[in-house]
Backbone and ligand atoms as CSV (ligand in chain L), in Angstrom:
chain,resi,resn,atom,element,x,y,z
A,1,MET,N,N,62.385,116.219,50.867
A,1,MET,CA,C,62.074,115.791,52.232
A,1,MET,C,C,61.523,116.973,53.050
A,2,SER,N,N,60.464,116.711,53.838
A,2,SER,CA,C,59.886,117.819,54.616
A,2,SER,C,C,60.789,118.153,55.795
A,3,ALA,N,N,60.641,119.382,56.301
A,3,ALA,CA,C,61.485,119.840,57.405
A,3,ALA,C,C,61.185,119.038,58.666
A,4,GLN,N,N,62.216,118.825,59.468
A,4,GLN,CA,C,62.036,118.119,60.730
A,4,GLN,C,C,62.097,119.132,61.856
A,5,ARG,N,N,61.374,118.824,62.926
A,5,ARG,CA,C,61.405,119.716,64.090
A,5,ARG,C,C,61.803,118.896,65.308
A,6,ARG,N,N,62.504,119.560,66.231
A,6,ARG,CA,C,62.946,118.882,67.455
A,6,ARG,C,C,61.838,119.034,68.496
A,7,LEU,N,N,61.236,117.913,68.873
A,7,LEU,CA,C,60.008,117.976,69.673
A,7,LEU,C,C,60.093,117.134,70.951
A,8,PHE,N,N,59.265,117.496,71.904
A,8,PHE,CA,C,59.119,116.659,73.103
A,8,PHE,C,C,57.775,116.946,73.769
A,9,PHE,N,N,57.271,115.964,74.493
A,9,PHE,CA,C,56.075,116.138,75.317
A,9,PHE,C,C,56.539,116.483,76.728
A,10,ALA,N,N,55.834,117.418,77.369
A,10,ALA,CA,C,56.264,117.837,78.711
A,10,ALA,C,C,55.113,118.438,79.499
A,11,LEU,N,N,55.358,118.552,80.812
A,11,LEU,CA,C,54.494,119.339,81.689
A,11,LEU,C,C,55.181,120.674,81.888
A,12,SER,N,N,54.402,121.747,81.876
A,12,SER,CA,C,55.003,123.057,82.142
A,12,SER,C,C,54.807,123.404,83.620
A,13,LEU,N,N,55.485,124.460,84.060
A,13,LEU,CA,C,55.354,124.920,85.449
A,13,LEU,C,C,54.540,126.205,85.449
A,14,PRO,N,N,53.552,126.318,86.339
A,14,PRO,CA,C,52.829,127.588,86.411
A,14,PRO,C,C,53.785,128.698,86.866
A,15,PRO,N,N,53.466,129.970,86.504
A,15,PRO,CA,C,54.394,131.083,86.794
A,15,PRO,C,C,54.815,131.170,88.264
A,16,LYS,N,N,53.887,130.887,89.200
A,16,LYS,CA,C,54.244,130.997,90.619
A,16,LYS,C,C,55.333,129.978,90.976
A,17,LEU,N,N,55.173,128.768,90.490
A,17,LEU,CA,C,56.170,127.728,90.771
A,17,LEU,C,C,57.497,128.045,90.065
A,18,GLN,N,N,57.411,128.586,88.858
A,18,GLN,CA,C,58.636,129.019,88.153
A,18,GLN,C,C,59.433,129.965,89.043
A,19,LYS,N,N,58.733,130.952,89.615
A,19,LYS,CA,C,59.401,131.967,90.456
A,19,LYS,C,C,60.016,131.319,91.696
A,20,GLN,N,N,59.266,130.401,92.322
A,20,GLN,CA,C,59.786,129.726,93.528
A,20,GLN,C,C,61.047,128.935,93.196
A,21,VAL,N,N,61.019,128.257,92.057
A,21,VAL,CA,C,62.170,127.440,91.662
A,21,VAL,C,C,63.389,128.325,91.401
A,22,ILE,N,N,63.170,129.421,90.687
A,22,ILE,CA,C,64.276,130.322,90.339
A,22,ILE,C,C,64.879,130.924,91.616
A,23,GLN,N,N,64.006,131.299,92.562
A,23,GLN,CA,C,64.493,131.884,93.815
A,23,GLN,C,C,65.286,130.848,94.624
A,24,TRP,N,N,64.742,129.637,94.696
A,24,TRP,CA,C,65.417,128.558,95.455
A,24,TRP,C,C,66.782,128.266,94.828
A,25,ARG,N,N,66.820,128.230,93.504
A,25,ARG,CA,C,68.090,127.972,92.819
A,25,ARG,C,C,69.102,129.066,93.131
A,26,ALA,N,N,68.638,130.334,93.056
A,26,ALA,CA,C,69.546,131.461,93.314
A,26,ALA,C,C,70.046,131.439,94.756
A,27,ASP,N,N,69.186,131.013,95.690
A,27,ASP,CA,C,69.551,131.000,97.112
A,27,ASP,C,C,70.509,129.866,97.472
A,28,HIS,N,N,70.497,128.782,96.696
A,28,HIS,CA,C,71.211,127.571,97.123
A,28,HIS,C,C,72.389,127.144,96.257
A,29,PHE,N,N,72.551,127.757,95.084
A,29,PHE,CA,C,73.641,127.308,94.208
A,29,PHE,C,C,74.478,128.501,93.750
A,30,PRO,N,N,75.810,128.358,93.791
A,30,PRO,CA,C,76.634,129.444,93.258
A,30,PRO,C,C,76.409,129.617,91.747
A,31,GLU,N,N,76.678,130.823,91.264
A,31,GLU,CA,C,76.395,131.127,89.847
A,31,GLU,C,C,77.185,130.261,88.882
A,32,ASP,N,N,78.374,129.802,89.345
A,32,ASP,CA,C,79.202,129.016,88.414
A,32,ASP,C,C,78.880,127.516,88.470
A,33,THR,N,N,77.716,127.167,89.011
A,33,THR,CA,C,77.322,125.750,89.076
A,33,THR,C,C,77.210,125.145,87.682
A,34,GLY,N,N,76.693,125.927,86.758
A,34,GLY,CA,C,76.479,125.439,85.391
A,34,GLY,C,C,75.706,126.496,84.626
A,35,ARG,N,N,75.079,126.064,83.527
A,35,ARG,CA,C,74.299,127.004,82.701
A,35,ARG,C,C,72.859,126.963,83.210
A,36,PRO,N,N,72.394,128.046,83.869
A,36,PRO,CA,C,71.043,128.005,84.421
A,36,PRO,C,C,69.986,128.012,83.312
A,37,ILE,N,N,68.952,127.243,83.536
A,37,ILE,CA,C,67.864,127.194,82.546
A,37,ILE,C,C,66.902,128.342,82.840
A,38,ALA,N,N,66.524,129.057,81.798
A,38,ALA,CA,C,65.656,130.240,81.954
A,38,ALA,C,C,64.301,129.829,82.535
A,39,ALA,N,N,63.711,130.739,83.324
A,39,ALA,CA,C,62.430,130.447,83.989
A,39,ALA,C,C,61.392,129.909,82.996
A,40,ALA,N,N,61.279,130.560,81.854
A,40,ALA,CA,C,60.243,130.171,80.886
A,40,ALA,C,C,60.514,128.799,80.276
A,41,ASN,N,N,61.744,128.313,80.412
A,41,ASN,CA,C,62.096,127.009,79.820
A,41,ASN,C,C,61.983,125.853,80.809
A,42,LEU,N,N,61.653,126.157,82.069
A,42,LEU,CA,C,61.556,125.075,83.063
A,42,LEU,C,C,60.378,124.170,82.708
A,43,HIS,N,N,60.603,122.875,82.736
A,43,HIS,CA,C,59.549,121.918,82.373
A,43,HIS,C,C,59.936,120.532,82.866
A,44,LEU,N,N,58.984,119.640,82.811
A,44,LEU,CA,C,59.249,118.231,83.142
A,44,LEU,C,C,58.979,117.422,81.872
A,45,THR,N,N,60.023,116.853,81.313
A,45,THR,CA,C,59.874,116.094,80.066
A,45,THR,C,C,59.161,114.770,80.324
A,46,LEU,N,N,58.144,114.497,79.500
A,46,LEU,CA,C,57.443,113.210,79.569
A,46,LEU,C,C,58.006,112.232,78.543
A,47,ALA,N,N,58.274,112.745,77.346
A,47,ALA,CA,C,58.852,111.899,76.293
A,47,ALA,C,C,59.601,112.801,75.328
A,48,PHE,N,N,60.863,112.479,75.110
A,48,PHE,CA,C,61.669,113.233,74.139
A,48,PHE,C,C,61.527,112.539,72.787
A,49,LEU,N,N,61.234,113.313,71.755
A,49,LEU,CA,C,60.965,112.717,70.440
A,49,LEU,C,C,62.121,112.873,69.462
A,50,GLY,N,N,62.969,113.872,69.673
A,50,GLY,CA,C,64.077,114.122,68.746
A,50,GLY,C,C,63.591,114.866,67.509
A,51,GLU,N,N,64.340,114.704,66.411
A,51,GLU,CA,C,63.996,115.387,65.148
A,51,GLU,C,C,62.872,114.597,64.479
A,52,VAL,N,N,61.744,115.257,64.287
A,52,VAL,CA,C,60.536,114.550,63.854
A,52,VAL,C,C,60.004,115.143,62.549
A,53,SER,N,N,59.624,114.270,61.617
A,53,SER,CA,C,59.044,114.729,60.346
A,53,SER,C,C,57.605,115.197,60.599
A,54,GLU,N,N,57.084,115.927,59.595
A,54,GLU,CA,C,55.708,116.424,59.699
A,54,GLU,C,C,54.715,115.268,59.872
A,55,GLN,N,N,55.005,114.203,59.120
A,55,GLN,CA,C,54.117,113.033,59.140
A,55,GLN,C,C,54.081,112.381,60.529
A,56,LYS,N,N,55.258,112.205,61.109
A,56,LYS,CA,C,55.326,111.606,62.451
A,56,LYS,C,C,54.688,112.536,63.480
A,57,GLU,N,N,54.934,113.832,63.289
A,57,GLU,CA,C,54.355,114.810,64.229
A,57,GLU,C,C,52.833,114.700,64.214
A,58,THR,N,N,52.259,114.609,63.022
A,58,THR,CA,C,50.797,114.497,62.899
A,58,THR,C,C,50.303,113.234,63.599
A,59,ALA,N,N,51.015,112.126,63.391
A,59,ALA,CA,C,50.612,110.857,64.013
A,59,ALA,C,C,50.685,110.976,65.534
A,60,LEU,N,N,51.736,111.604,66.042
A,60,LEU,CA,C,51.908,111.698,67.499
A,60,LEU,C,C,50.920,112.683,68.124
A,61,ARG,N,N,50.572,113.734,67.396
A,61,ARG,CA,C,49.542,114.657,67.904
A,61,ARG,C,C,48.212,113.917,68.025
A,62,SER,N,N,47.936,113.075,67.033
A,62,SER,CA,C,46.672,112.357,67.036
A,62,SER,C,C,46.629,111.361,68.207
A,63,VAL,N,N,47.742,110.685,68.452
A,63,VAL,CA,C,47.835,109.777,69.605
A,63,VAL,C,C,47.611,110.554,70.905
A,64,ALA,N,N,48.270,111.699,71.019
A,64,ALA,CA,C,48.169,112.493,72.255
A,64,ALA,C,C,46.718,112.901,72.505
A,65,GLY,N,N,46.010,113.229,71.449
A,65,GLY,CA,C,44.621,113.667,71.572
A,65,GLY,C,C,43.687,112.547,72.010
A,66,ARG,N,N,44.112,111.312,71.838
A,66,ARG,CA,C,43.254,110.168,72.209
A,66,ARG,C,C,43.583,109.616,73.593
A,67,ILE,N,N,44.614,110.151,74.234
A,67,ILE,CA,C,44.991,109.637,75.556
A,67,ILE,C,C,43.932,110.047,76.580
A,68,ASP,N,N,43.486,109.047,77.338
A,68,ASP,CA,C,42.436,109.302,78.324
A,68,ASP,C,C,43.088,109.292,79.706
A,69,ALA,N,N,43.773,110.356,80.049
A,69,ALA,CA,C,44.501,110.404,81.328
A,69,ALA,C,C,43.898,111.489,82.205
A,70,LYS,N,N,43.996,111.265,83.496
A,70,LYS,CA,C,43.434,112.221,84.468
A,70,LYS,C,C,44.535,113.141,84.997
A,71,GLY,N,N,44.105,114.289,85.534
A,71,GLY,CA,C,45.052,115.203,86.167
A,71,GLY,C,C,45.598,114.606,87.455
A,72,PHE,N,N,46.706,115.130,87.918
A,72,PHE,CA,C,47.325,114.605,89.143
A,72,PHE,C,C,48.167,115.707,89.791
A,73,SER,N,N,48.503,115.460,91.063
A,73,SER,CA,C,49.393,116.374,91.789
A,73,SER,C,C,50.747,115.711,91.936
A,74,LEU,N,N,51.746,116.517,91.781
A,74,LEU,CA,C,53.108,115.998,91.883
A,74,LEU,C,C,53.834,116.797,92.956
A,75,CYS,N,N,54.384,116.092,93.934
A,75,CYS,CA,C,55.097,116.779,95.001
A,75,CYS,C,C,56.572,116.945,94.588
A,76,ILE,N,N,57.004,118.185,94.533
A,76,ILE,CA,C,58.409,118.464,94.170
A,76,ILE,C,C,59.193,118.514,95.479
A,77,ASP,N,N,59.841,117.411,95.813
A,77,ASP,CA,C,60.496,117.307,97.120
A,77,ASP,C,C,61.834,116.578,97.041
A,78,ASP,N,N,62.438,116.568,95.867
A,78,ASP,CA,C,63.715,115.876,95.723
A,78,ASP,C,C,64.601,116.709,94.797
A,79,ALA,N,N,65.911,116.539,94.949
A,79,ALA,CA,C,66.863,117.270,94.092
A,79,ALA,C,C,68.095,116.408,93.938
A,80,GLY,N,N,68.817,116.630,92.872
A,80,GLY,CA,C,70.022,115.834,92.676
A,80,GLY,C,C,70.874,116.383,91.551
A,81,HIS,N,N,72.010,115.685,91.333
A,81,HIS,CA,C,72.981,116.081,90.314
A,81,HIS,C,C,73.407,114.830,89.563
A,82,TRP,N,N,73.315,114.883,88.234
A,82,TRP,CA,C,73.849,113.808,87.396
A,82,TRP,C,C,75.113,114.357,86.747
A,83,PRO,N,N,76.276,114.049,87.312
A,83,PRO,CA,C,77.501,114.665,86.800
A,83,PRO,C,C,77.789,114.293,85.343
A,84,GLY,N,N,77.455,113.050,84.957
A,84,GLY,CA,C,77.716,112.633,83.571
A,84,GLY,C,C,76.942,113.477,82.572
A,85,ALA,N,N,75.674,113.693,82.868
A,85,ALA,CA,C,74.818,114.496,81.977
A,85,ALA,C,C,75.016,115.989,82.234
A,86,GLY,N,N,75.637,116.315,83.371
A,86,GLY,CA,C,75.846,117.726,83.723
A,86,GLY,C,C,74.552,118.432,84.105
A,87,VAL,N,N,73.616,117.674,84.681
A,87,VAL,CA,C,72.298,118.247,84.997
A,87,VAL,C,C,72.083,118.277,86.516
A,88,VAL,N,N,71.667,119.448,87.011
A,88,VAL,CA,C,71.171,119.567,88.378
A,88,VAL,C,C,69.657,119.671,88.261
A,89,TRP,N,N,68.950,118.908,89.068
A,89,TRP,CA,C,67.506,118.790,88.856
A,89,TRP,C,C,66.707,118.828,90.146
A,90,LEU,N,N,65.417,119.107,89.970
A,90,LEU,CA,C,64.424,118.957,91.021
A,90,LEU,C,C,63.499,117.824,90.592
A,91,GLY,N,N,63.029,117.054,91.570
A,91,GLY,CA,C,62.151,115.942,91.205
A,91,GLY,C,C,61.250,115.570,92.353
A,92,THR,N,N,60.871,114.315,92.365
A,92,THR,CA,C,59.927,113.854,93.386
A,92,THR,C,C,60.404,112.533,93.982
A,93,ARG,N,N,60.156,112.377,95.279
A,93,ARG,CA,C,60.551,111.112,95.928
A,93,ARG,C,C,59.597,109.992,95.581
A,94,ARG,N,N,58.346,110.365,95.291
A,94,ARG,CA,C,57.355,109.325,94.953
A,94,ARG,C,C,56.550,109.788,93.751
A,95,ALA,N,N,56.906,109.257,92.581
A,95,ALA,CA,C,56.201,109.669,91.363
A,95,ALA,C,C,54.786,109.097,91.378
A,96,PRO,N,N,53.747,109.942,91.209
A,96,PRO,CA,C,52.386,109.406,91.200
A,96,PRO,C,C,52.159,108.505,89.981
A,97,ARG,N,N,51.344,107.477,90.196
A,97,ARG,CA,C,51.092,106.513,89.116
A,97,ARG,C,C,50.590,107.172,87.825
A,98,PRO,N,N,49.642,108.145,87.888
A,98,PRO,CA,C,49.170,108.750,86.625
A,98,PRO,C,C,50.290,109.434,85.828
A,99,LEU,N,N,51.287,109.970,86.528
A,99,LEU,CA,C,52.426,110.575,85.821
A,99,LEU,C,C,53.213,109.484,85.092
A,100,LEU,N,N,53.483,108.387,85.803
A,100,LEU,CA,C,54.260,107.301,85.191
A,100,LEU,C,C,53.506,106.701,84.008
A,101,GLN,N,N,52.173,106.579,84.161
A,101,GLN,CA,C,51.372,106.002,83.071
A,101,GLN,C,C,51.362,106.916,81.847
A,102,LEU,N,N,51.227,108.220,82.094
A,102,LEU,CA,C,51.202,109.174,80.972
A,102,LEU,C,C,52.538,109.146,80.221
A,103,ALA,N,N,53.637,109.169,80.985
A,103,ALA,CA,C,54.961,109.140,80.340
A,103,ALA,C,C,55.142,107.829,79.576
A,104,GLU,N,N,54.700,106.738,80.174
A,104,GLU,CA,C,54.874,105.418,79.550
A,104,GLU,C,C,54.127,105.338,78.218
A,105,ILE,N,N,52.907,105.830,78.209
A,105,ILE,CA,C,52.106,105.734,76.971
A,105,ILE,C,C,52.709,106.637,75.881
A,106,LEU,N,N,53.162,107.823,76.270
A,106,LEU,CA,C,53.773,108.729,75.281
A,106,LEU,C,C,55.087,108.150,74.758
A,107,ARG,N,N,55.868,107.585,75.667
A,107,ARG,CA,C,57.167,107.021,75.261
A,107,ARG,C,C,56.977,105.784,74.382
A,108,SER,N,N,55.956,104.980,74.687
A,108,SER,CA,C,55.780,103.783,73.860
A,108,SER,C,C,55.256,104.165,72.477
A,109,HIS,N,N,54.384,105.163,72.399
A,109,HIS,CA,C,53.927,105.603,71.072
A,109,HIS,C,C,55.065,106.279,70.306
A,110,ALA,N,N,55.901,107.000,71.019
A,110,ALA,CA,C,57.066,107.614,70.354
A,110,ALA,C,C,57.939,106.523,69.754
A,111,ALA,N,N,58.208,105.485,70.542
A,111,ALA,CA,C,59.054,104.388,70.051
A,111,ALA,C,C,58.407,103.718,68.838
A,112,ARG,N,N,57.087,103.489,68.905
A,112,ARG,CA,C,56.389,102.836,67.788
A,112,ARG,C,C,56.444,103.672,66.521
A,113,ASN,N,N,56.574,104.997,66.715
A,113,ASN,CA,C,56.666,105.887,65.551
A,113,ASN,C,C,58.118,106.151,65.155
A,114,GLY,N,N,59.013,105.369,65.711
A,114,GLY,CA,C,60.416,105.446,65.272
A,114,GLY,C,C,61.239,106.508,65.975
A,115,CYS,N,N,60.735,107.043,67.098
A,115,CYS,CA,C,61.534,108.023,67.849
A,115,CYS,C,C,62.332,107.247,68.895
A,116,TYR,N,N,63.626,107.306,68.794
A,116,TYR,CA,C,64.484,106.548,69.707
A,116,TYR,C,C,64.186,106.929,71.158
A,117,GLN,N,N,63.983,105.923,72.006
A,117,GLN,CA,C,63.755,106.169,73.433
A,117,GLN,C,C,64.901,105.584,74.241
A,118,SER,N,N,65.406,106.372,75.167
A,118,SER,CA,C,66.515,105.922,75.993
A,118,SER,C,C,66.119,104.659,76.762
A,119,ALA,N,N,67.100,103.781,76.945
A,119,ALA,CA,C,66.842,102.549,77.703
A,119,ALA,C,C,66.820,102.839,79.204
A,120,LEU,N,N,67.249,104.021,79.595
A,120,LEU,CA,C,67.254,104.361,81.026
A,120,LEU,C,C,65.824,104.500,81.522
A,121,PRO,N,N,65.557,104.096,82.767
A,121,PRO,CA,C,64.191,104.250,83.274
A,121,PRO,C,C,63.793,105.721,83.342
A,122,PHE,N,N,62.497,105.963,83.214
A,122,PHE,CA,C,61.987,107.338,83.288
A,122,PHE,C,C,62.188,107.858,84.713
A,123,HIS,N,N,62.873,108.968,84.820
A,123,HIS,CA,C,63.088,109.590,86.121
A,123,HIS,C,C,62.575,111.022,86.009
A,124,PRO,N,N,61.310,111.261,86.451
A,124,PRO,CA,C,60.745,112.596,86.241
A,124,PRO,C,C,61.574,113.666,86.928
A,125,HIS,N,N,61.919,114.700,86.193
A,125,HIS,CA,C,62.753,115.759,86.776
A,125,HIS,C,C,62.581,117.067,86.015
A,126,ILE,N,N,62.892,118.144,86.712
A,126,ILE,CA,C,62.913,119.487,86.124
A,126,ILE,C,C,64.373,119.912,86.148
A,127,SER,N,N,64.969,120.048,84.982
A,127,SER,CA,C,66.391,120.435,84.944
A,127,SER,C,C,66.536,121.895,85.351
A,128,LEU,N,N,67.528,122.152,86.223
A,128,LEU,CA,C,67.785,123.524,86.693
A,128,LEU,C,C,69.039,124.122,86.079
A,129,PHE,N,N,70.058,123.287,85.948
A,129,PHE,CA,C,71.324,123.700,85.319
A,129,PHE,C,C,71.737,122.633,84.330
A,130,ARG,N,N,72.351,123.063,83.244
A,130,ARG,CA,C,73.059,122.141,82.357
A,130,ARG,C,C,74.552,122.466,82.466
A,131,ALA,N,N,75.364,121.616,81.885
A,131,ALA,CA,C,76.836,121.794,81.891
A,131,ALA,C,C,77.372,121.908,83.319
A,132,ALA,N,N,76.728,121.223,84.256
A,132,ALA,CA,C,77.178,121.209,85.654
A,132,ALA,C,C,78.008,119.940,85.835
A,133,THR,N,N,79.250,120.004,85.430
A,133,THR,CA,C,80.062,118.780,85.399
A,133,THR,C,C,80.966,118.648,86.627
A,134,ARG,N,N,81.165,119.763,87.340
A,134,ARG,CA,C,81.970,119.667,88.566
A,134,ARG,C,C,81.075,119.280,89.739
A,135,GLN,N,N,81.706,119.024,90.877
A,135,GLN,CA,C,80.917,118.601,92.043
A,135,GLN,C,C,79.908,119.691,92.448
A,136,VAL,N,N,78.712,119.295,92.780
A,136,VAL,CA,C,77.664,120.242,93.179
A,136,VAL,C,C,77.122,119.808,94.538
A,137,ALA,N,N,77.033,120.759,95.465
A,137,ALA,CA,C,76.449,120.448,96.782
A,137,ALA,C,C,74.942,120.627,96.694
A,138,ILE,N,N,74.221,119.539,96.894
A,138,ILE,CA,C,72.755,119.612,96.878
A,138,ILE,C,C,72.296,119.969,98.295
A,139,PRO,N,N,71.480,121.020,98.438
A,139,PRO,CA,C,71.034,121.424,99.782
A,139,PRO,C,C,70.332,120.269,100.495
A,140,PRO,N,N,70.653,120.042,101.779
A,140,PRO,CA,C,70.041,118.913,102.488
A,140,PRO,C,C,68.522,119.073,102.633
A,141,ALA,N,N,68.065,120.318,102.801
A,141,ALA,CA,C,66.614,120.527,102.926
A,141,ALA,C,C,66.055,120.859,101.550
A,142,THR,N,N,65.340,119.917,100.986
A,142,THR,CA,C,64.767,120.171,99.660
A,142,THR,C,C,63.399,120.848,99.830
A,143,PRO,N,N,62.918,121.515,98.799
A,143,PRO,CA,C,61.615,122.193,98.933
A,143,PRO,C,C,60.480,121.175,98.999
A,144,HIS,N,N,59.302,121.692,99.162
A,144,HIS,CA,C,58.115,120.835,99.212
A,144,HIS,C,C,56.993,121.592,98.498
A,145,TRP,N,N,57.036,121.538,97.189
A,145,TRP,CA,C,56.043,122.251,96.394
A,145,TRP,C,C,55.140,121.247,95.681
A,146,THR,N,N,53.975,121.738,95.272
A,146,THR,CA,C,53.055,120.870,94.528
A,146,THR,C,C,52.871,121.407,93.117
A,147,LEU,N,N,53.048,120.516,92.162
A,147,LEU,CA,C,52.758,120.854,90.767
A,147,LEU,C,C,51.444,120.167,90.409
A,148,GLU,N,N,50.437,120.991,90.103
A,148,GLU,CA,C,49.145,120.443,89.677
A,148,GLU,C,C,49.209,120.264,88.160
A,149,ALA,N,N,49.194,119.008,87.730
A,149,ALA,CA,C,49.266,118.748,86.287
A,149,ALA,C,C,47.847,118.673,85.745
A,150,LEU,N,N,47.439,119.739,85.054
A,150,LEU,CA,C,46.074,119.823,84.528
A,150,LEU,C,C,46.059,119.696,83.008
A,151,GLU,N,N,47.269,119.689,82.414
A,151,GLU,CA,C,47.408,119.515,80.967
A,151,GLU,C,C,48.835,119.095,80.663
A,152,PHE,N,N,49.039,118.544,79.472
A,152,PHE,CA,C,50.409,118.295,79.008
A,152,PHE,C,C,50.529,118.876,77.605
A,153,GLY,N,N,51.754,119.101,77.177
A,153,GLY,CA,C,51.924,119.796,75.903
A,153,GLY,C,C,52.975,119.169,75.009
A,154,LEU,N,N,52.865,119.532,73.727
A,154,LEU,CA,C,53.909,119.183,72.749
A,154,LEU,C,C,54.724,120.453,72.521
A,155,TYR,N,N,56.020,120.357,72.698
A,155,TYR,CA,C,56.908,121.517,72.605
A,155,TYR,C,C,57.918,121.335,71.485
A,156,GLN,N,N,58.283,122.470,70.891
A,156,GLN,CA,C,59.386,122.477,69.929
A,156,GLN,C,C,60.585,123.145,70.585
A,157,SER,N,N,61.719,122.522,70.451
A,157,SER,CA,C,62.961,123.101,70.947
A,157,SER,C,C,63.599,123.887,69.798
A,158,ILE,N,N,63.756,125.191,69.992
A,158,ILE,CA,C,64.269,126.064,68.926
A,158,ILE,C,C,65.582,126.680,69.391
A,159,TYR,N,N,66.608,126.505,68.570
A,159,TYR,CA,C,67.909,127.095,68.905
A,159,TYR,C,C,68.145,128.258,67.954
A,160,GLU,N,N,68.203,129.473,68.498
A,160,GLU,CA,C,68.460,130.635,67.639
A,160,GLU,C,C,69.245,131.685,68.408
A,161,ARG,N,N,70.125,132.355,67.713
A,161,ARG,CA,C,70.996,133.383,68.296
A,161,ARG,C,C,71.653,132.901,69.589
A,162,GLY,N,N,72.141,131.649,69.557
A,162,GLY,CA,C,72.889,131.123,70.689
A,162,GLY,C,C,72.045,130.721,71.882
A,163,ARG,N,N,70.723,130.747,71.742
A,163,ARG,CA,C,69.858,130.371,72.877
A,163,ARG,C,C,68.844,129.328,72.465
A,164,THR,N,N,68.471,128.501,73.443
A,164,THR,CA,C,67.410,127.522,73.200
A,164,THR,C,C,66.139,128.047,73.840
A,165,ARG,N,N,65.047,127.963,73.112
A,165,ARG,CA,C,63.759,128.251,73.751
A,165,ARG,C,C,62.782,127.167,73.348
A,166,TYR,N,N,61.811,126.942,74.233
A,166,TYR,CA,C,60.829,125.897,73.993
A,166,TYR,C,C,59.487,126.545,73.681
A,167,SER,N,N,58.946,126.184,72.538
A,167,SER,CA,C,57.696,126.802,72.103
A,167,SER,C,C,56.566,125.761,72.184
A,168,LEU,N,N,55.489,126.135,72.874
A,168,LEU,CA,C,54.348,125.216,73.006
A,168,LEU,C,C,53.587,125.170,71.679
A,169,LEU,N,N,53.437,123.954,71.121
A,169,LEU,CA,C,52.732,123.800,69.845
A,169,LEU,C,C,51.267,123.451,70.074
A,170,GLN,N,N,51.021,122.609,71.072
A,170,GLN,CA,C,49.642,122.179,71.347
A,170,GLN,C,C,49.587,121.601,72.755
A,171,SER,N,N,48.438,121.770,73.409
A,171,SER,CA,C,48.308,121.151,74.731
A,171,SER,C,C,47.001,120.374,74.803
A,172,TRP,N,N,46.966,119.402,75.713
A,172,TRP,CA,C,45.805,118.536,75.906
A,172,TRP,C,C,45.465,118.522,77.387
A,173,PRO,N,N,44.157,118.633,77.716
A,173,PRO,CA,C,43.781,118.690,79.137
A,173,PRO,C,C,43.947,117.344,79.834
A,174,LEU,N,N,44.218,117.428,81.124
A,174,LEU,CA,C,44.228,116.252,82.007
A,174,LEU,C,C,43.117,116.526,83.020
A,175,PRO,N,N,41.890,116.103,82.717
A,175,PRO,CA,C,40.753,116.496,83.564
A,175,PRO,C,C,40.812,115.862,84.954
A,176,ALA,N,N,40.103,116.498,85.886
A,176,ALA,CA,C,40.086,116.009,87.285
A,176,ALA,C,C,39.352,114.673,87.364
L,1,2AM,P1,P,65.959,117.056,80.392
L,1,2AM,O1,O,64.551,116.554,80.416
L,1,2AM,O2,O,66.908,116.249,81.204
L,1,2AM,O3,O,66.042,118.498,80.765
L,1,2AM,C1,C,64.209,119.016,75.301
L,1,2AM,O4,O,65.489,118.842,74.785
L,1,2AM,C2,C,64.008,118.245,76.579
L,1,2AM,O5,O,64.042,116.829,76.335
L,1,2AM,C3,C,65.068,118.535,77.616
L,1,2AM,O6,O,64.398,118.809,78.794
L,1,2AM,C4,C,65.899,117.278,77.712
L,1,2AM,O7,O,66.495,116.925,78.898
L,1,2AM,C5,C,64.935,116.213,77.259
L,1,2AM,N1,N,65.675,115.112,76.623
L,1,2AM,C6,C,65.547,113.802,76.922
L,1,2AM,N2,N,66.334,113.058,76.156
L,1,2AM,C7,C,67.012,113.899,75.355
L,1,2AM,C8,C,68.001,113.723,74.354
L,1,2AM,N3,N,68.425,112.509,73.982
L,1,2AM,N4,N,68.497,114.822,73.759
L,1,2AM,C9,C,68.066,116.056,74.127
L,1,2AM,N5,N,67.118,116.281,75.038
L,1,2AM,C10,C,66.599,115.212,75.662
């Protein structure tokens, strides 16, 4: 059997936005809130694929390359805490239609290729902390940043020496 890789499709954050997010997190949350996600790992998941064979990966890369989606702007103006999942996140109050369409097409192709998709509705978010299981005070004034989505990528989640890092395998443009 060929090796499987843990994969997902996501939007990345440009370095300037990464820095703003990290600073906002440091300014508004105590250190013991949970396990902070490293700046380079900040992303917005479009479709989680799980452990994927080489064959499925090839099929999904080919699907991704045929998607005819346009670029869009996403306003980062919402934040919240999911105590069950232990996630503190940043998100948007109004998800733009092109984002929802892109996630929907990726998730439906993932499902067709046998990648289990959660029955929960897609809630676009950037995870800031994991293992945040105790009560968390979300700042009343949320930021107001813009994420320009000009491409999306296929990422591998790699766990080594006690750390997770996300490695970009391939990206596809989202033209204007
Ligand atoms: P997140 O989007 O809430 O942060 C890689 O693991 C990415 O895929 C993470 O960002 C993770 O959560 C997201 N993801 C979605 N469903 C997942 C699942 N069932 N298991 C692990 N990660 C999942």
